[in-house]
N, C-alpha and C positions, 0 to 999 in steps of 0.2 A: 853717655847715651850710646856710643859706638859698641860697647860691650854687650849691651842689652839687645841690640839689633843684629849683631854678628851671627851669621848662620841661619837666620830666619828668612823665609821666603816672603815675597810681597803678599802672597795669598794669606799666609799665616799672620802677618802683621794686620792686614785688613780684617781678617776674621776675629782677631783679638779685640780690635777697636769696636767692631760691630757687636760682638758679644758683650763687651763692657757697656756700650751705649744702650743696648736693649735692656740690660739689667737695671741700669740707672733710670731709664725711662719707664720701667715697669711695662714695657711693650713686648711681651713674650712673643718671640718668633720661633717657629719650628725650624728644624734643620733645613728644609727646602727653602723657606723664606730667607733664612740667614745666609745660606749659600748664594742664593740669587742676588741678594743685596751686596755681598762681597764682590761678586763678579760684575755687577753694575758699576760699583765704585772703581774697580780696576779698569773696566772697558772704557769708561767715560772720563778717566782721570785727566787726560789731555784733550778733551773734547772742546776745541776752540769754538764750535758752533753752538754750544750749550745755551748761551744767553742770547744768541743772535737769531734764533729760529722763531718763526711765527707758528707756534705749536698747533693751533686750531687748523691752520692751513695744511700742516703736515698730516694731521689726523684725517682731514677730508681727502687729501691726496692718497693716503694709505688705504682708505676705504674703497677707492676706485681701482686699486691694484688687485692682482690675483696671485695666488700661490705663495711661493717663498718671498717674493718682493713685498706682498701685503704683510706677511708675518713679520718680516724685518722692519718695515716702516712702522707698523703698529707697536712693536716692541720698543723701537727707538723713541717713539713719541711717549709711550708710557714711562720709559726709563728717564727721559729728560724731564718730564713733569715731576717724577719722583725726586730727582736730585734737586731741581729748583725749589720745590715745595719744602724739602727737608734741609737743604744746605744753603740755599739762597732765597729765602722767602721775601727779601726786600725787592726781588725782581718783580713781584706782583705789583708793588707800589709804583715802581719805575714804569711798568707797562700799563698802569692805570686799570688794573683788573683786580678782582678779589682773589685771595688765596684759594677760594673754592674753585676758581677757574682751573688751576693746576691739579687740585685734588680730584675734581670731577672728570677733567679731560684725561688725566693719567689712568684713572680707574676705568673709564670708558674705553680707552685704547686697549688695555689688557682684556676687558670683557668682550670687546668685539672680536679679538683673536680667539678667545675661548669658545665663541659661538660657531667657529668654522668647523664644519663636519669632518674635514679631513686633517685637522690639526693634531699632530702627534703630541703636542704639548698643551692641549686644551685644558686639562685639569690644572696644570701649573698656572696658566694665565687666569683661570677662574679664581684660583687661590690668591694670586697677586691682586686681582681686582677687589676681592673681598677684604684683603688685609692691607690695602693701600694706605689707609690712615695710620695703622700701626707701624708700617715701614717708614712713613714720614716722621712719626714721633721718634723712632730710633735714630733717624738721621739728625733730627733737631738736637737730640741729646748728644750725639757724636760731635756735632758742631759746638755745642755748649761746653762739653767736656774737654774738647781739644783747645779751648781758649779763644776760639773765634767768636764766641757769643758776645753780643753787645748789649745784653739786658733784655728783659721781656718787652717785646713790642706787640702791637695789635696783630700783626701778621702771624707771628710765631704762636701767639696765644690762640689764634683761630685754628691753626693746624693742630695744636695740642688739644683743643676742645673737640675737634672732629675725631681725633684718635682716642681720647680718653677724657670725657667731660669731667669725671670725678677727679682724675689726676690733675687736670688743668686747673681745677678750682683750688687745689693745694698750692700750685705753683704761681698763679697769676691773679692779679686783682679781678674782682667780679666784673667790673665795668668793661674789661677787655674781652670778656666771653659772652656778652649779651647777644651779639649777632652771630655767634658760632652755631651752625646747624648741629643739632644734637647737644649743644652746650647748655649753659644755665639760662633759664627763662623764668 
């Protein structure tokens, strides 16, 4: 393993993992989304607060802020929801909320920033909000592919159903997708 990793930057390693995961998940991400996802993974790799935050409160707090503080807080909320939904979907169960909570809240955080008239990155945030479920699907596949997957559970099936109802139907039993918005009905 050392020879394979020798000489590769952390960015290149994450990019390779994300590229492989999106191909396996059939969750096509354009270059902008792929790059953003790589940097989210790098930025939050050691985020000790990732699972300790009350993200709805963070979202409401972010909406009350202005300027750069608002942008940073909304971005962090969206990023954390993205990582929890994609890499740690069992957190929804532990917090006694549906996975939709993270999917909807993360997408809403990015969308709120996109609506800011002076945001230089409004187009990026709009794109992130619209592609949120595909980003989650890529992260779920990254987790599965990396060996951390513990089998299809209802939370992961729900995320996959939101990202790609047809693809989820191939991967998971029908019963797990019945309550997924946009899923099988």
